[in-house]
C-alpha positions as CSV (number, residue, x, y, z in Angstrom):
1,X,0.1,0.0,0.0
2,X,1.5,3.7,-0.8
3,X,1.9,6.2,1.5
4,X,-1.2,8.0,0.0
5,X,-3.6,5.4,0.2
6,X,-2.3,4.4,3.7
7,X,-3.3,8.3,5.1
8,X,-6.6,7.8,3.2
9,X,-7.3,4.7,5.1
10,X,-6.4,6.5,8.2
11,X,-8.4,9.2,8.4
12,X,-11.6,7.2,7.2
13,X,-11.1,4.8,9.8
14,X,-10.1,7.6,12.2
15,X,-13.9,9.1,11.3
16,X,-15.7,6.0,12.5
17,X,-14.1,6.3,16.5
18,X,-15.9,9.6,16.6
19,X,-19.2,10.3,18.9
20,X,-22.5,9.5,17.4
21,X,-23.4,13.6,18.5
22,X,-22.1,16.8,17.4
23,X,-22.5,18.5,20.4
24,X,-24.9,18.7,23.2
25,X,-27.4,22.2,23.4
26,X,-29.7,23.1,26.0
27,X,-32.8,24.2,24.2
28,X,-36.0,26.3,25.0
29,X,-39.3,27.7,23.3
30,X,-37.9,30.5,20.6
31,X,-39.9,33.0,22.8
32,X,-37.7,32.1,25.8
33,X,-35.7,35.3,26.6
34,X,-33.4,34.7,29.6
35,X,-30.0,33.6,29.5
36,X,-28.5,30.5,31.4
37,X,-25.1,29.0,32.1
38,X,-24.1,25.7,33.2
39,X,-24.7,25.9,36.8
40,X,-27.9,27.4,36.5
41,X,-29.2,24.5,34.2
42,X,-27.6,21.7,36.6
43,X,-29.5,23.3,39.4
44,X,-33.1,23.1,37.2
45,X,-32.5,19.3,36.6
46,X,-31.1,18.6,40.3
47,X,-34.6,20.0,41.3
48,X,-32.2,22.7,43.3
49,X,-34.1,25.8,41.9
50,X,-37.6,26.2,40.1
51,X,-38.3,29.4,39.2
52,X,-36.8,31.1,35.8
53,X,-35.6,34.3,35.5
54,X,-38.8,35.5,34.2
55,X,-40.3,34.4,37.9
56,X,-42.6,31.3,35.9
57,X,-42.0,27.8,37.1
58,X,-39.7,25.5,35.1
59,X,-40.5,22.6,33.1
60,X,-37.9,20.1,32.4
61,X,-37.6,17.4,29.7
62,X,-35.5,14.6,29.3
63,X,-34.4,12.2,26.7
64,X,-35.0,8.0,27.9
65,X,-32.3,6.2,29.6
66,X,-29.7,4.6,27.2
67,X,-29.6,7.7,24.8
68,X,-26.2,9.0,23.9
69,X,-27.1,12.6,24.6
70,X,-29.0,11.8,27.9
71,X,-25.7,10.1,29.1
72,X,-23.4,12.8,27.6
73,X,-25.8,15.7,29.3
74,X,-25.6,13.5,32.8
75,X,-21.9,13.5,32.9
76,X,-21.0,16.8,31.4
77,X,-23.7,18.8,33.4
78,X,-25.2,17.1,36.2
79,X,-21.9,14.9,37.1
80,X,-23.2,12.1,38.0
81,X,-23.5,8.6,37.3
82,X,-26.8,7.1,36.2
83,X,-26.6,5.2,39.8
84,X,-25.9,8.2,41.8
85,X,-28.8,10.4,39.8
86,X,-31.2,8.1,40.6
87,X,-30.3,8.5,44.7
88,X,-30.4,12.3,44.8
89,X,-33.8,12.0,42.6
90,X,-35.2,9.6,45.2
91,X,-34.2,12.1,48.1
92,X,-35.6,14.8,46.5
93,X,-39.1,12.8,45.7
94,X,-39.2,11.9,49.1
95,X,-38.8,15.3,50.5
96,X,-41.3,16.4,48.3
97,X,-38.9,19.5,47.0
98,X,-39.0,18.6,43.3
99,X,-40.3,17.0,40.5
100,X,-38.6,14.1,38.2
101,X,-38.4,15.8,34.4
102,X,-40.5,14.4,32.2
103,X,-39.1,12.0,30.1
104,X,-39.8,12.7,26.3
105,X,-39.9,9.7,24.1
106,X,-37.3,10.9,21.3
107,X,-35.6,13.9,20.1
108,X,-38.7,14.6,17.8
109,X,-41.3,14.3,20.7
110,X,-38.9,16.8,22.9
111,X,-38.6,19.4,19.6
112,X,-42.7,19.3,19.6
113,X,-43.0,19.7,23.6
114,X,-40.3,22.4,23.9
115,X,-41.8,24.3,20.9
116,X,-45.5,24.4,22.2
117,X,-44.7,25.3,26.2
118,X,-42.4,28.9,26.8
119,X,-41.2,27.3,30.1
120,X,-39.4,24.0,29.0
121,X,-36.1,23.4,28.8
122,X,-34.5,20.5,27.3
123,X,-31.2,19.3,25.4
124,X,-30.3,17.5,22.5
125,X,-27.6,17.0,19.8
126,X,-26.6,20.0,17.8
127,X,-27.5,18.7,14.5
128,X,-31.3,17.9,15.7
129,X,-31.7,21.6,16.1
130,X,-34.5,23.4,13.8
131,X,-36.6,26.7,13.9
132,X,-38.8,25.2,16.4
133,X,-36.9,25.5,19.3
134,X,-34.1,27.9,20.4
135,X,-30.3,27.0,21.7
136,X,-29.4,28.9,24.6
137,X,-26.5,27.1,25.8
138,X,-23.6,24.8,23.5
139,X,-22.3,22.1,26.0
140,X,-18.9,21.4,23.7
């Protein structure tokens, strides 16, 4: 095999090892006008904060267990394993301090819900974003 062919093969094989997502983003309804940072999003998704900057109650939407984006969000933003997150939520629910995020069936359902709810926050792969939702935070 000549050098050019070897380089081409190496480049092609290296592209196969990339993650299945381009970049995680936090999404909201297009009418959402506040700015949020990672700490804000973490507080919401851990049930430590319930009120948006506009004074309304936040509504959180999650992707199903096993979804690559959910796993990335849990690791990057929540900084908890799935079992530690379950333990955290068990305590929060027992003390009636918070409600679990609603789990959407898939990204399409998540976009539909977010597009119809001005207080909703979710997350997804940036390649799935369209005009029905607004990105307020990139988690690359």
